[in-house]
Structure formats: C-alpha cells, structure tokens
MDTraj code that builds the backbone (N, CA, C; nanometers):
import mdtraj as md
import numpy as np

residues = "UNK UNK UNK UNK UNK UNK UNK UNK UNK UNK UNK UNK UNK UNK UNK UNK UNK UNK UNK UNK UNK UNK UNK UNK UNK UNK UNK UNK UNK UNK UNK UNK UNK UNK UNK UNK UNK UNK UNK UNK UNK UNK UNK UNK UNK UNK UNK UNK UNK UNK UNK UNK UNK UNK UNK UNK UNK UNK UNK UNK UNK UNK UNK UNK UNK UNK UNK UNK UNK UNK UNK UNK UNK UNK UNK UNK UNK UNK UNK UNK UNK UNK UNK UNK UNK UNK UNK UNK UNK UNK UNK UNK UNK UNK UNK UNK UNK UNK UNK UNK UNK UNK UNK UNK UNK UNK UNK UNK UNK UNK UNK UNK UNK UNK UNK UNK UNK UNK UNK UNK UNK UNK UNK UNK UNK UNK UNK UNK UNK UNK UNK UNK UNK UNK UNK UNK UNK UNK UNK UNK UNK UNK UNK UNK UNK UNK UNK UNK UNK UNK UNK UNK UNK UNK UNK UNK UNK UNK UNK UNK UNK UNK UNK UNK UNK UNK UNK UNK UNK UNK UNK UNK UNK UNK UNK UNK UNK UNK UNK UNK UNK UNK UNK UNK UNK UNK UNK UNK UNK UNK UNK UNK UNK UNK UNK UNK UNK UNK UNK".split()
xyz = np.array([
    [6.2107, 4.4666, -4.2368],
    [6.2221, 4.3453, -4.2245],
    [6.0953, 4.2338, -4.2157],
    [6.1034, 4.0949, -4.2476],
    [5.9639, 4.0461, -4.1862],
    [6.0473, 3.9645, -4.0764],
    [5.9271, 3.9155, -3.9987],
    [5.9892, 3.8364, -3.8482],
    [6.0582, 3.6523, -3.8979],
    [6.0095, 3.6559, -4.0565],
    [6.0172, 3.5067, -4.0502],
    [6.2315, 3.5047, -4.0359],
    [6.3124, 3.6391, -4.1342],
    [6.4260, 3.6120, -4.0571],
    [6.4854, 3.6841, -3.9267],
    [6.4799, 3.5807, -3.8469],
    [6.5266, 3.6462, -3.7172],
    [6.6633, 3.6207, -3.7062],
    [6.7351, 3.5361, -3.7900],
    [6.8209, 3.5196, -3.7948],
    [6.9427, 3.6161, -3.8088],
    [6.8760, 3.7315, -3.9195],
    [7.0006, 3.8021, -3.9737],
    [7.1100, 3.7521, -4.0395],
    [7.1832, 3.8501, -4.1035],
    [7.3027, 3.8348, -4.1780],
    [7.4307, 3.7580, -4.1099],
    [7.4850, 3.6591, -4.1287],
    [7.6047, 3.6273, -3.9977],
    [7.7280, 3.7295, -4.0484],
    [7.7662, 3.7288, -3.8982],
    [7.8971, 3.7512, -3.9280],
    [8.0143, 3.7550, -4.0044],
    [8.0896, 3.8611, -4.0956],
    [8.1778, 3.8261, -4.1991],
    [8.2927, 3.7018, -4.0931],
    [8.3585, 3.5937, -4.1775],
    [8.4246, 3.5797, -4.1269],
    [8.5436, 3.5265, -4.1955],
    [8.6340, 3.5194, -4.1424],
    [8.8041, 3.4618, -4.2146],
    [8.7990, 3.3543, -4.2962],
    [8.8341, 3.3039, -4.3850],
    [8.7869, 3.2240, -4.4922],
    [8.8382, 3.0830, -4.4224],
    [8.9822, 3.0842, -4.3489],
    [8.9456, 2.9513, -4.2802],
    [8.8666, 2.9219, -4.2048],
    [8.8307, 3.0148, -4.1055],
    [8.6908, 3.0240, -4.0483],
    [8.6011, 2.9351, -4.0620],
    [8.5782, 2.9759, -4.2615],
    [8.5071, 2.9211, -4.3293],
    [8.4688, 2.7868, -4.3516],
    [8.5931, 2.7693, -4.4049],
    [8.5832, 2.6119, -4.4526],
    [8.6221, 2.5821, -4.3261],
    [8.6390, 2.5897, -4.1957],
    [8.6319, 2.4700, -4.1172],
    [8.4488, 2.4923, -4.0710],
    [8.4131, 2.6441, -4.0722],
    [8.2670, 2.5578, -4.0246],
    [8.2296, 2.4903, -4.1348],
    [8.1963, 2.4856, -4.2564],
    [8.1565, 2.4230, -4.3828],
    [8.2264, 2.2632, -4.3564],
    [8.3434, 2.2221, -4.3423],
    [8.3630, 2.0827, -4.3330],
    [8.2597, 2.0177, -4.1366],
    [8.2306, 2.1204, -4.0811],
    [8.1648, 2.0818, -3.9875],
    [8.0627, 2.0162, -4.0004],
    [7.9753, 2.1540, -4.0163],
    [7.8491, 2.1386, -4.0580],
    [7.8085, 1.9961, -4.1642],
    [7.9149, 2.0046, -4.2909],
    [7.9083, 1.9022, -4.3971],
    [7.8874, 1.7365, -4.2941],
    [8.0421, 1.7175, -4.1856],
    [8.0455, 1.6341, -4.1430],
    [7.8920, 1.5830, -4.0407],
    [7.8488, 1.6691, -3.9606],
    [7.7274, 1.6597, -3.9408],
    [7.6607, 1.6182, -3.9889],
    [7.6357, 1.6864, -4.0911],
    [7.5249, 1.6102, -4.1655],
    [7.4718, 1.4893, -4.1887],
    [7.6923, 1.4024, -4.2612],
    [7.6429, 1.2902, -4.3078],
    [7.6595, 1.1660, -4.2150],
    [7.6763, 1.2508, -4.0657],
    [7.6828, 1.1460, -3.9256],
    [7.5774, 1.1605, -3.8662],
    [7.4742, 1.2802, -3.8552],
    [7.3612, 1.3053, -3.7639],
    [7.2756, 1.1836, -3.8424],
    [7.2734, 1.1762, -4.0057],
    [7.1795, 1.1364, -4.0379],
    [7.2128, 0.9558, -4.0719],
    [7.3577, 0.9096, -4.0342],
    [7.3336, 0.8188, -4.0435],
    [7.3358, 0.7227, -3.9050],
    [7.3786, 0.7627, -3.7680],
    [7.3341, 0.7217, -3.7110],
    [7.2624, 0.8201, -3.5428],
    [7.1783, 0.9226, -3.6272],
    [7.1156, 1.0037, -3.5446],
    [7.1869, 1.0710, -3.4308],
    [7.1378, 1.1861, -3.3910],
    [7.2385, 1.3095, -3.2847],
    [7.2996, 1.2029, -3.2000],
    [7.2086, 1.1330, -3.1298],
    [7.2725, 1.0837, -3.0167],
    [7.3382, 0.9908, -2.9974],
    [7.3379, 0.9103, -3.1827],
    [7.4731, 0.8151, -3.1803],
    [7.6331, 0.8667, -3.2097],
    [7.6040, 1.0063, -3.2133],
    [7.7617, 1.0704, -3.2653],
    [7.8233, 1.1600, -3.1651],
    [7.9441, 1.1830, -3.0906],
    [7.9814, 1.2041, -2.9928],
    [8.0794, 1.3308, -3.0718],
    [8.0704, 1.4624, -3.0039],
    [8.1576, 1.5231, -3.0229],
    [8.2958, 1.5104, -3.1134],
    [8.3610, 1.4115, -3.0374],
    [8.5187, 1.3512, -3.0822],
    [8.5214, 1.3109, -3.1858],
    [8.4279, 1.2826, -3.2623],
    [8.3629, 1.1353, -3.3848],
    [8.3583, 1.2990, -3.4473],
    [8.2821, 1.3923, -3.4285],
    [8.2548, 1.4970, -3.5263],
    [8.3474, 1.5887, -3.5275],
    [8.4220, 1.6542, -3.4086],
    [8.5431, 1.7102, -3.5075],
    [8.6621, 1.6205, -3.5606],
    [8.6621, 1.4868, -3.6110],
    [8.7564, 1.3954, -3.6571],
    [8.7362, 1.3869, -3.7596],
    [8.5916, 1.3539, -3.8144],
    [8.5151, 1.3397, -3.9441],
    [8.5601, 1.4866, -4.0145],
    [8.5342, 1.5799, -3.9162],
    [8.5811, 1.6969, -4.0305],
    [8.6930, 1.7666, -4.0432],
    [8.8088, 1.7231, -3.9755],
    [8.9492, 1.7256, -3.9748],
    [8.9632, 1.8614, -3.9013],
    [8.9222, 1.8948, -3.7695],
    [8.9138, 1.9963, -3.6822],
    [8.9780, 1.9686, -3.5261],
    [9.0468, 2.0492, -3.4640],
    [9.0711, 2.0017, -3.3004],
    [8.9101, 2.0315, -3.2767],
    [8.9096, 1.9730, -3.1385],
    [8.7977, 1.9950, -3.0595],
    [8.7748, 2.0762, -3.0158],
    [8.8603, 2.1579, -2.9555],
    [8.8749, 2.3038, -2.9611],
    [8.7926, 2.3769, -3.0206],
    [8.8191, 2.3840, -3.1495],
    [8.7359, 2.4295, -3.2421],
    [8.5824, 2.4320, -3.2433],
    [8.5708, 2.2894, -3.2415],
    [8.4891, 2.2672, -3.2885],
    [8.3794, 2.3590, -3.1330],
    [8.3764, 2.3210, -3.0212],
    [8.2954, 2.3629, -2.9229],
    [8.3312, 2.5744, -2.9089],
    [8.4523, 2.5815, -2.9732],
    [8.3938, 2.7264, -2.9414],
    [8.3350, 2.7740, -3.0663],
    [8.3614, 2.7208, -3.1331],
    [8.2709, 2.7548, -3.2932],
    [8.0549, 2.7615, -3.2270],
    [8.0665, 2.6204, -3.1771],
    [7.8939, 2.5633, -3.1397],
    [7.9144, 2.5354, -3.0299],
    [7.9522, 2.5766, -2.9775],
    [7.8911, 2.5477, -2.8004],
    [7.9224, 2.3873, -2.6595],
    [7.8149, 2.3166, -2.7845],
    [7.7971, 2.1948, -2.7523],
    [7.7413, 2.1493, -2.9295],
    [7.6749, 2.0150, -2.8798],
    [7.6293, 1.9133, -2.9925],
    [7.4992, 1.9868, -3.0010],
    [7.4448, 2.0518, -2.9001],
    [7.2725, 2.1515, -2.9511],
    [7.3371, 2.2414, -3.0379],
    [7.4794, 2.3055, -2.9969],
    [7.4499, 2.4277, -3.0805],
    [7.5021, 2.3988, -3.2073],
    [7.5498, 2.2682, -3.2712],
    [7.6030, 2.2573, -3.4005],
    [7.4264, 2.1918, -3.4442],
    [7.3244, 2.0979, -3.3338],
    [7.2133, 2.0810, -3.4540],
    [7.1707, 2.1604, -3.4911],
    [7.1433, 2.3081, -3.4368],
    [7.1036, 2.4241, -3.4334],
    [7.2034, 2.4623, -3.5897],
    [7.3110, 2.4757, -3.5649],
    [7.3987, 2.5488, -3.6769],
    [7.2860, 2.4889, -3.8224],
    [7.3015, 2.3251, -3.8397],
    [7.2806, 2.2309, -3.9400],
    [7.1345, 2.2702, -3.9701],
    [7.0425, 2.2692, -3.8473],
    [6.8995, 2.3319, -3.9197],
    [6.8867, 2.4299, -3.9733],
    [6.9741, 2.5034, -3.9696],
    [6.9722, 2.6908, -3.9879],
    [6.9519, 2.6854, -4.1467],
    [6.9968, 2.6345, -4.1846],
    [7.0224, 2.6599, -4.3295],
    [6.8567, 2.5807, -4.4299],
    [6.8341, 2.4535, -4.3648],
    [6.7515, 2.3723, -4.3654],
    [6.5988, 2.5377, -4.3232],
    [6.6154, 2.5702, -4.2074],
    [6.5112, 2.6628, -4.1940],
    [6.4882, 2.7623, -4.2822],
    [6.5869, 2.8299, -4.3420],
    [6.6430, 2.9177, -4.4461],
    [6.5407, 2.8789, -4.5470],
    [6.5484, 2.7441, -4.5784],
    [6.5081, 2.6661, -4.7255],
    [6.3451, 2.7850, -4.7110],
    [6.2667, 2.6682, -4.5975],
    [6.1191, 2.6789, -4.5684],
    [6.0789, 2.8443, -4.5572],
    [6.1829, 2.9338, -4.4801],
    [6.1073, 3.0833, -4.4498],
    [6.1167, 3.1651, -4.6632],
    [6.1899, 3.1155, -4.6957],
    [6.1808, 3.1560, -4.8045],
    [6.1101, 3.1577, -4.9028],
    [6.0598, 2.9689, -4.8553],
    [5.8924, 2.9227, -4.9471],
    [5.8308, 3.0169, -4.9311],
    [5.8271, 3.0331, -4.7674],
    [5.6848, 3.1322, -4.7262],
    [5.6698, 3.2134, -4.7608],
    [5.8269, 3.3295, -4.7728],
    [5.8257, 3.4809, -4.8520],
    [5.7737, 3.4721, -5.0198],
    [5.9066, 3.3886, -5.0047],
    [5.8784, 3.4575, -5.1825],
    [5.8589, 3.2837, -5.2823],
    [5.7829, 3.2217, -5.1932],
    [5.7660, 3.0950, -5.3224],
    [5.6622, 3.1507, -5.3534],
    [5.6373, 3.0437, -5.4701],
    [5.4572, 3.0289, -5.5172],
    [5.3454, 2.9835, -5.3993],
    [5.2106, 3.0184, -5.4325],
    [5.1276, 2.9782, -5.3082],
    [5.0800, 2.8542, -5.3936],
    [5.0161, 2.7899, -5.2563],
    [4.9489, 2.8475, -5.1056],
    [5.0315, 2.8765, -5.0126],
    [5.1864, 2.7904, -5.0225],
    [5.3100, 2.8315, -4.9391],
    [5.3408, 2.9595, -4.9098],
    [5.3606, 2.9672, -5.0255],
    [5.4306, 3.1702, -5.0341],
    [5.2700, 3.2401, -5.1108],
    [5.3086, 3.3652, -5.0562],
    [5.2225, 3.4896, -5.0720],
    [5.1028, 3.4361, -5.2099],
    [5.0113, 3.5224, -5.1617],
    [4.8946, 3.5334, -5.3154],
    [4.7832, 3.3892, -5.2764],
    [4.7666, 3.3335, -5.1795],
    [4.6783, 3.2354, -5.1577],
    [4.5582, 3.2838, -5.0311],
    [4.4727, 3.2072, -5.0313],
    [4.3926, 3.2751, -4.8956],
    [4.4389, 3.2598, -4.7934],
    [4.4199, 3.3301, -4.6808],
    [4.5113, 3.2567, -4.5194],
    [4.4739, 3.1250, -4.5030],
    [4.3487, 3.1158, -4.5055],
    [4.3373, 2.9165, -4.4771],
    [4.4020, 2.8246, -4.5805],
    [4.4090, 2.8517, -4.7009],
    [4.4912, 2.7592, -4.8045],
    [4.6485, 2.7833, -4.7439],
    [4.6860, 2.8994, -4.6667],
    [4.8004, 2.8953, -4.6645],
    [4.8700, 2.8435, -4.5311],
    [4.7761, 2.8775, -4.4785],
    [4.7742, 2.7883, -4.3516],
    [4.7974, 2.6524, -4.3421],
    [4.7211, 2.5539, -4.4483],
    [4.6674, 2.4598, -4.4303],
    [4.8604, 2.4069, -4.5249],
    [4.8712, 2.4814, -4.6330],
    [5.0032, 2.4700, -4.6884],
    [5.1479, 2.4754, -4.5737],
    [5.0821, 2.5108, -4.5382],
    [5.2370, 2.5324, -4.3977],
    [5.2601, 2.4491, -4.3168],
    [5.1561, 2.3946, -4.2386],
    [5.1292, 2.2529, -4.1734],
    [5.1988, 2.1381, -4.2945],
    [5.1724, 2.1504, -4.4167],
    [5.2641, 2.0436, -4.4901],
    [5.3638, 2.0641, -4.5331],
    [5.4070, 2.1417, -4.5251],
    [5.5466, 2.2211, -4.5019],
    [5.6348, 2.2060, -4.4478],
    [5.5701, 2.2314, -4.3084],
    [5.6712, 2.2285, -4.1374],
    [5.6638, 2.0777, -4.1258],
    [5.5688, 2.0068, -4.1475],
    [5.5695, 1.8551, -4.1101],
    [5.6546, 1.7856, -4.2255],
    [5.6643, 1.8409, -4.3206],
    [5.8268, 1.7456, -4.4122],
    [5.9156, 1.7998, -4.3822],
    [5.9213, 1.9169, -4.3319],
    [6.0871, 1.9563, -4.2716],
    [6.0714, 1.9018, -4.0960],
    [5.9587, 1.8680, -4.0530],
    [6.0237, 1.8183, -3.8889],
    [6.0323, 1.6693, -3.8866],
    [5.8871, 1.5855, -4.0211],
    [5.9524, 1.4231, -4.0387],
    [6.0786, 1.4420, -4.0566],
    [6.1785, 1.4935, -4.1411],
    [6.2874, 1.4682, -4.2376],
    [6.3929, 1.4990, -4.0606],
    [6.3797, 1.6436, -3.9966],
    [6.4757, 1.6106, -3.9039],
    [6.4538, 1.5914, -3.7665],
    [6.3750, 1.4909, -3.7577],
    [6.3256, 1.5394, -3.5785],
    [6.4022, 1.5179, -3.5042],
    [6.5420, 1.4225, -3.5070],
    [6.6133, 1.4210, -3.4115],
    [6.6568, 1.5703, -3.3880],
    [6.7220, 1.6168, -3.4775],
    [6.7968, 1.7946, -3.4617],
    [6.7343, 1.9081, -3.3658],
    [6.5662, 1.8919, -3.4108],
    [6.4360, 1.9665, -3.4000],
    [6.4825, 1.8975, -3.2404],
    [6.4288, 1.8524, -3.2235],
    [6.4379, 1.7781, -3.0523],
    [6.5429, 1.8939, -2.9747],
    [6.6667, 1.7912, -2.9932],
    [6.7622, 1.8283, -2.9898],
    [6.7712, 2.0126, -2.9724],
    [6.7655, 2.1314, -3.0788],
    [6.7486, 2.2399, -3.0748],
    [6.6050, 2.2910, -2.9549],
    [6.4847, 2.1724, -2.9418],
    [6.4088, 2.2759, -2.8943],
    [6.4484, 2.2236, -2.7392],
    [6.4813, 2.1120, -2.7275],
    [6.4922, 2.1358, -2.5821],
    [6.6415, 2.1021, -2.4949],
    [6.7417, 2.1698, -2.6071],
    [6.8894, 2.2129, -2.5629],
    [6.8531, 2.3045, -2.3814],
    [6.7655, 2.3662, -2.3262],
    [6.7675, 2.4369, -2.2205],
    [6.5956, 2.4689, -2.1511],
    [6.5467, 2.4655, -2.0720],
    [6.4536, 2.4823, -2.0261],
    [6.3653, 2.5981, -2.1375],
    [6.2190, 2.5967, -2.2222],
    [6.2064, 2.7469, -2.2617],
    [6.3122, 2.7597, -2.3611],
    [6.3697, 2.6825, -2.4594],
    [6.4409, 2.7219, -2.5339],
    [6.3802, 2.7074, -2.7146],
    [6.2597, 2.6240, -2.7325],
    [6.2302, 2.6800, -2.8215],
    [6.1390, 2.7999, -2.7989],
    [6.0788, 2.7919, -2.7239],
    [6.0648, 2.9654, -2.7045],
    [6.0993, 3.0825, -2.6992],
    [6.2394, 3.0413, -2.6857],
    [6.3539, 3.1653, -2.6820],
    [6.3726, 3.2068, -2.8407],
    [6.3715, 3.1245, -2.9052],
    [6.4331, 3.1387, -3.0234],
    [6.3485, 3.1677, -3.1590],
    [6.4951, 3.2483, -3.2497],
    [6.4287, 3.3273, -3.3381],
    [6.3180, 3.2717, -3.4540],
    [6.4081, 3.1254, -3.4168],
    [6.3233, 3.0547, -3.5391],
    [6.1297, 3.0619, -3.4934],
    [6.1514, 2.9958, -3.3570],
    [5.9917, 3.0104, -3.3324],
    [5.9356, 3.1379, -3.3171],
    [6.0086, 3.2450, -3.3171],
    [5.9452, 3.3620, -3.3178],
    [5.8683, 3.4092, -3.5004],
    [5.9427, 3.3516, -3.6008],
    [5.9216, 3.3908, -3.6948],
    [5.8189, 3.3207, -3.7908],
    [5.7946, 3.1845, -3.7234],
    [5.7002, 3.0609, -3.7414],
    [5.5566, 3.1507, -3.6680],
    [5.6137, 3.2307, -3.5461],
    [5.4804, 3.2213, -3.4819],
    [5.3872, 3.3432, -3.5602],
    [5.5083, 3.4446, -3.5937],
    [5.4673, 3.5739, -3.6832],
    [5.3979, 3.5708, -3.7934],
    [5.4245, 3.4300, -3.8850],
    [5.3662, 3.4163, -3.9920],
    [5.2289, 3.3069, -3.9394],
    [5.1762, 3.2976, -3.8605],
    [5.0620, 3.2000, -3.7817],
    [4.9683, 3.3488, -3.8170],
    [5.0124, 3.4461, -3.6967],
    [4.9570, 3.5125, -3.6178],
    [4.9065, 3.6069, -3.7706],
    [4.9793, 3.6214, -3.8319],
    [4.9569, 3.7291, -3.9258],
    [4.7915, 3.6389, -4.0172],
    [4.8458, 3.5039, -4.0590],
    [4.7691, 3.4162, -4.1492],
    [4.5956, 3.4465, -4.0457],
    [4.6088, 3.4071, -3.8840],
    [4.4883, 3.4243, -3.8376],
    [4.4181, 3.5065, -3.8351],
    [4.5068, 3.6147, -3.8041],
    [4.4715, 3.7763, -3.8247],
    [4.3942, 3.7913, -3.9535],
    [4.4300, 3.7516, -4.0366],
    [4.3738, 3.7976, -4.1992],
    [4.2529, 3.6827, -4.2333],
    [4.2364, 3.5896, -4.1370],
    [4.1299, 3.5182, -4.1865],
    [4.0318, 3.5470, -4.0698],
    [4.0941, 3.6216, -3.9644],
    [3.9804, 3.7098, -3.8908],
    [3.8985, 3.6235, -3.7576],
    [4.0398, 3.5794, -3.7137],
    [3.9710, 3.4855, -3.5586],
    [3.9888, 3.5748, -3.4904],
    [3.9810, 3.5562, -3.3889],
    [3.9855, 3.5811, -3.2683],
    [4.1622, 3.5823, -3.1661],
    [4.1630, 3.6346, -3.0994],
    [4.3321, 3.6212, -3.0293],
    [4.3966, 3.5358, -3.0865],
    [4.4329, 3.6170, -3.2164],
    [4.5411, 3.5175, -3.3066],
    [4.6564, 3.4886, -3.2533],
    [4.7370, 3.5663, -3.1513],
    [4.8438, 3.5875, -3.0998],
    [4.8588, 3.4203, -2.9966],
    [4.7398, 3.3798, -2.9196],
    [4.7482, 3.3054, -2.8452],
    [4.7267, 3.1143, -2.9458],
    [4.6043, 3.1977, -3.0790],
    [4.6214, 3.0645, -3.1411],
    [4.7537, 2.9859, -3.2077],
    [4.8129, 3.1381, -3.2549],
    [4.9233, 3.0612, -3.3356],
    [5.0150, 2.9539, -3.2196],
    [5.0061, 3.0159, -3.1132],
    [5.1002, 2.9495, -2.9629],
    [5.0273, 2.7522, -3.0045],
    [4.9252, 2.8004, -2.9811],
    [4.8817, 2.6611, -2.9662],
    [4.8535, 2.5494, -3.0911],
    [4.8443, 2.5934, -3.1931],
    [4.9314, 2.5775, -3.3382],
    [5.0091, 2.5621, -3.3264],
    [5.1310, 2.6276, -3.2694],
    [5.2727, 2.5653, -3.2670],
    [5.2864, 2.4606, -3.2102],
    [5.1811, 2.4661, -3.0807],
    [5.2358, 2.3197, -2.9711],
    [5.2506, 2.1874, -3.0796],
    [5.1064, 2.1528, -3.1366],
    [5.0722, 2.0888, -3.1860],
    [5.1921, 2.0467, -3.2733],
    [5.2975, 2.0902, -3.3499],
    [5.3741, 2.0678, -3.4436],
    [5.5436, 2.0595, -3.3587],
    [5.5154, 2.0785, -3.1914],
    [5.6470, 2.0433, -3.1513],
    [5.7462, 1.8945, -3.1288],
    [5.8331, 1.9131, -3.1526],
    [5.9172, 1.8020, -3.2249],
    [5.8974, 1.7034, -3.0437],
    [5.8855, 1.7021, -2.9344],
    [5.8662, 1.6406, -2.8554],
    [5.6938, 1.5336, -2.8660],
    [5.5686, 1.6047, -2.9290],
    [5.4610, 1.5570, -2.9408],
    [5.4986, 1.4290, -3.1295],
    [5.5532, 1.4733, -3.1543],
    [5.5745, 1.4187, -3.2761],
    [5.6889, 1.3160, -3.2680],
    [5.7475, 1.3475, -3.1237],
    [5.8335, 1.2003, -3.0793],
    [5.7711, 1.1015, -3.0206],
    [5.6798, 1.1506, -2.9367],
    [5.5993, 1.0844, -2.8557],
    [5.4813, 1.0148, -3.0134],
    [5.4433, 1.0808, -3.0935],
    [5.3325, 1.0085, -3.1631],
    [5.3859, 0.9387, -3.2914],
    [5.5524, 0.9242, -3.3412],
    [5.6055, 0.8490, -3.3733],
    [5.6416, 0.7005, -3.3108],
    [5.6943, 0.7104, -3.1357],
    [5.6961, 0.6444, -3.0546],
    [5.5544, 0.5171, -3.0880],
    [5.4304, 0.5785, -3.1001],
    [5.3262, 0.5220, -3.0096],
    [5.2923, 0.4363, -3.1473],
    [5.3748, 0.4573, -3.2874],
    [5.3202, 0.4200, -3.3855],
    [5.2194, 0.4539, -3.4939],
    [5.2032, 0.6045, -3.4467],
    [5.0825, 0.6625, -3.5383],
    [5.1467, 0.7505, -3.6995],
    [5.0590, 0.6825, -3.7967],
    [5.1355, 0.6506, -3.9163],
    [5.1111, 0.8344, -3.9288],
    [5.2535, 0.8825, -4.0099],
    [5.2294, 1.0505, -4.0523],
    [5.1628, 1.0427, -4.1151],
    [5.0640, 0.9943, -4.2204],
    [4.9422, 1.0305, -4.2902],
    [4.8418, 1.0816, -4.1859],
    [4.7807, 1.0149, -4.0688],
    [4.7174, 1.0191, -3.9779],
    [4.7637, 1.1288, -3.8712],
    [4.8474, 1.1330, -3.8591],
    [4.9240, 1.3168, -3.7926],
    [4.8750, 1.4355, -3.8991],
    [4.9185, 1.4448, -4.0321],
    [4.8730, 1.5160, -4.1007],
    [4.7846, 1.5754, -4.1419],
    [4.6254, 1.4288, -4.1561],
    [4.5114, 1.4435, -4.1156],
    [4.4482, 1.5003, -4.0353],
    [4.5004, 1.4707, -3.9044],
    [4.4424, 1.5439, -3.7396],
    [4.4984, 1.6913, -3.7846],
    [4.5780, 1.7488, -3.8258],
    [4.6027, 1.8928, -3.8003],
    [4.5478, 1.9224, -3.9363],
    [4.5099, 1.8076, -4.0626],
    [4.3843, 1.9512, -4.0749],
    [4.2831, 1.9532, -4.0730],
    [4.2273, 1.8892, -3.9793],
    [4.1352, 1.8557, -3.8982],
    [4.1181, 2.0215, -3.7726],
    [4.2067, 1.9837, -3.7559],
    [4.2469, 2.1218, -3.6201],
    [4.2224, 2.2722, -3.6374],
    [4.3082, 2.2377, -3.7853],
    [4.2567, 2.3728, -3.7980],
    [4.1622, 2.4146, -3.9139],
    [4.0728, 2.3152, -3.9706],
    [3.9336, 2.3647, -4.0481],
    [3.8841, 2.4231, -3.8960],
    [3.8343, 2.3083, -3.7620],
    [3.7853, 2.3642, -3.6794],
    [3.8709, 2.5102, -3.5907],
    [3.9564, 2.5190, -3.5883],
    [3.9994, 2.6562, -3.5859],
    [3.9547, 2.7849, -3.6768],
    [3.9136, 2.7252, -3.7745],
    [3.9041, 2.8760, -3.8647],
    [3.7887, 2.8058, -3.8845],
    [3.7054, 2.7504, -3.8663],
    [3.5347, 2.6852, -3.8875],
    [3.5177, 2.6617, -4.0418],
    [3.6422, 2.5948, -4.0747],
    [3.6352, 2.5503, -4.2487],
    [3.6823, 2.4125, -4.2541],
    [3.7027, 2.3523, -4.3868],
    [3.7202, 2.2863, -4.4574],
    [3.8039, 2.2600, -4.5591],
    [3.9450, 2.1906, -4.5096],
    [4.0707, 2.2008, -4.6389],
    [4.0013, 2.1751, -4.7426],
    [4.0361, 2.2862, -4.8509],
    [3.9468, 2.2637, -4.9873],
    [4.0518, 2.2158, -5.0847],
])
top = md.Topology()
chain = top.add_chain()
for i, resn in enumerate(residues, 1):
    res = top.add_residue(resn, chain, resSeq=i)
    for name in ("N", "CA", "C"):
        top.add_atom(name, md.element.get_by_symbol(name[0]), res)
traj = md.Trajectory(xyz[None], top)
C-alpha cells in the first residue's frame, strides 16, 4: 500500500454513530466556511449538528480534532488524484512535471482550507510532522526527487514541504502577497532544486 494512504480504512460504525458523524462534519463545513475556525465554538457546532456537546468531544476530542476530520476527505481527494488521476499530477508524467503539478494542486488545497490546515498543523508542538498526511506528502515528493536523481531526496522533500506550511502561507497572506506570486516563487524554487525550469 502506498504511504499516501496513511489514514487506512476507518473502523466500522454503528448506523447512528455514522449519522451523527455526517451531521457534525456537515455542520462544521458550513460554519467554518461562513465564520472561520476561530469564530465557531464547540457549543455552536454541537447545536448546529443536533448532537450533545459530549458526543462532539467524545468523537473528535476538540476543535482541532474536528478540523482534521473535515480535512480528511479533501486530503483523500488529492491523494487519489496523485495515485490514480491523469498526468501530470497522476502517474505517467516525468518527475519534474509531476512535482510542479503537485505544488499547483497543493496550493489550491491550501488556499481553500488554510484555517483548517493551520489548526491541524499547530494542534500541538510538532503536530504537522507526526501526521500521516505529512508522511504521505513527504513520501510522494521523496519518490519524485529520487526519480529525478537529486541528492538527499529525503531532506529535500522536507524543505519543499516547509515552503508549503500553513503558517508560512498565513504570514504571506497577512503580508498581502498575491497568490499568483506565491505560486510563481514556488515554481522557481523547484526549478532551482531540480536544475530545470517549468515547461
């Protein structure tokens, strides 16, 4: 099994538990999109989902845990595109093109989900690096860098992912850096790392 699927299959759920989970995630999607993660309380999430606050805490632990669960489906979509989608993001393109395509796809995902990504990455010290999601992205980049015959692909993958951290993207957004400039600069960085330019 590819390391991109680090979550594994979820354990079987009772029908009522599955319904509660779906209601909670749907409510979180709506409220987070409308008011941002910091603008929504767990009490409001429980009320919107029609469940007790205890159910919410037992199921997700805290708001960070709920945010991670909301991100799960979106991350899986990107993982599936990498594993089985058309090139250049999916298999079949040369490593350089796949790396550029990954950056474009990941930035789209990051710009859409920045609040949730930040919460999941900063839930605890080092949370980003301990997650299965990070391990999956790292594995993918390491494979591409190895195929491109770059030295130290393991470390290079970490440095490239550092440029895609939620915290850095929040800083750039607060500095009013246009998304197009972020995208262009990252493609320049990849070109420098791989000794090539995007074609």
